[in-house]
N, C-alpha and C positions, 0 to 999 in steps of 0.2 A: 566425442563424435554425436554424430546425431541422428535424429531417428526418421523415415518422411515422416509429415507428416499424415501421409493417407491408410497408414499400416495397420493392420486389421478393424477394417471398419468403421473407425476413427473420421470424425469428419468430414468429407472433402470440401477440398477449399476453392472462391470461388474460380470459376472455369475461365480459358484462358480467350479475350476478348470481351468479361465482363468488366465494369466497372467497379474500382473499390467503392466498400460504404464511407457516407459525406464522411463517415469520422474516424477516414482511414489514419493511423498515426506513424508518421516517419518524423526522425531527428529532429527535432528543432518546436515539433506539435505540440501544442495543449493534445497532454492525454484523454483519451476517450473516455468519457466517466463509465460506469457502469457500478450495478450493487446486484448480486450474484450470493447467491443461499450458502453457506457456512458451515463447518461442524456445528457452533453451538448457534448462534446468531449472522444474518445475513452481513455481507461484508462489501461494504461500501464503500470508493475509491474517495470519494467526496470529506472523507470523514478524514481522512489522513493529507490533509490541505494541510502545508508546514513541513513535511516530514520529504525526507527521503524515502523515496519507495524504489524496491529491490518485485520486481512481477517476474513468476519463473512460470510461465507453460507446460504443463506435463502431460503424464499418458502415463496410465498400468503399464502399458508395456514397451513405456520406454527404457530399455538396456541404464544407459547416462545417470537417467535419473536418481538410480540406484544409487550412486555416489555425489550427486550434486544432493539432491538431502542433508544427508548430513552436515555436507558444508558449508551450507545456508543454515543451517542450525547454529555451526559454529560463528557465521558470519553476523548471524539474530544477536546472539549471545555476547560478542567483541565491542555492535556498534550501534545494540538497539538502545543502550541511554546517547546515543550521542545526536539521536532522532531516526534512525533507520527502521523499515516494516519488512519483513519479507512476506508476500502475498503468494501462494501458490498458488498458478489456479489448474486445474481440472479440464482435462477434454473429453473424459469418456463418455460413453452413453450411457453407460448403464453404471453404474452410482456405487452395484456394491464393488463392482472390480476396484474403482477406489479403493473403498473401502478395505477391500482385500492385502492391498499395496499395505496402504498407509498401516495394516494391521504390521507386516514385517517391516514397514520401512519408518517410524510413529518419524510424522513434522510437528516441530517446534516450534512451530510459528504462525499465521494463520494462513487457513488453506479455504478457495472457493471453489465452488464449481459448474459450469459452461459444458450439460452435454450438449446444447443447440452448436455448440463452436461462433456464435454470436461476438465477443468480448476478438476471442481468438482470430476472428476474420477482421476484423475493426484496429485491431495491432500488427497484420497481416504477419501471423504467426505460417511460418514455412517449415519446420523440422521440429521436432522434441529433443531435447526441450528446448528452448526459447527464454529466455529473459531480456528483458527489457531495464532500464533504468531511468528512473523518473527524479525529474529534479524537485524540493522544494516548493522553488512555482507551479508545479503540476508539468513541466515540460519536460516533451525527451529526450532522452541527453544517446543511452544508447542500445540498440540494438546488437544482443548476441546468440547465434542458432547453434547449440551444443552444446555439449561439457565434457572435460579429457582433463590430468594434472594439470597440461600447459593454462590455462586458462585461469585457474583459481588467483594468481600472482595479479592479474591486470586487469580482470573484473571486481577484486576487491580494492588496487588499487584507484576505482572510479567511483566508488562506492565512497574512496574516502574523497576525493577529489571534490565529491557534489557533497561528504557533508560539512566538507571548512567552507565551503560555497553558503552553502544555509548558515551557515554558523551566524556572521552579520546582522541575521534576519530575522531569524531562532533570536540572540539580544536582545534585538529591538522589538520586537512583539514580546519577548517578558517584561520590560520596560514599559511598553504603554498595555499590559494588564497590572503592575503593578502602579501605576498613575492611578486608572479607574479604580482601581480595590483602594489603597489613598484616598483619592476621591466620595468614593462609596460608604467609604468608615464615618469621610467627616459630617457627608451630609447626618448621617446620621447620629453625628457627635448633636453635631446643632437643633433638626429636631428634636434630639430631647429635652437639652440644654431649655428648647424651649417652649416644651409638656414642661417643665421641672418650673421656669417665671408663670406659666399659666397657673397649673398647682399652687402657688402659692400666694396669687395673687384676686384666686377663688377663698384662700385660707383670709388671706385678710380680707375679703369682705366681706364673712361671716363673723367676723369677732366685733 
């Protein structure tokens, strides 16, 4: 089930006839960038480049969110090593309401706070909870509104498929890092060798 986005004073979506922001994200589009306050440090989407990201938009008054949080924690635990990052974006206007929810339903994944609703509007969020899956290339793979038991399997299957598509790029990036590391080590060895020869030359000149 999903909860209407405007419930209990949550932000109002862009009105009828108003244009979506230039960064509005639809399937296949590049995900709108953002930096939002987090629990301990700012959450910046750009820093997750190369990873599969599950954005989950939620609110303290959202009943289904109480069921989706434990599931997302399990998802993060099962697939985090493969490159998944779950980021739960809260849209409550008042931070204390979000904190009260988190005290009852702990988040074992990243949490960001969007009290003005700017990021939620960019992602065209219309109900709570809403999930947006981003591929490792930073593009939107799917939008999903609501959460019920029947959603678990297809959503996890979409995550797994995204991780499999990302694996070759991840391996390519790993090899590129290994080549750069090897090149740095080679330069360091050559520099050390030159310094050693210079010292020997200097000592020879003193004798």
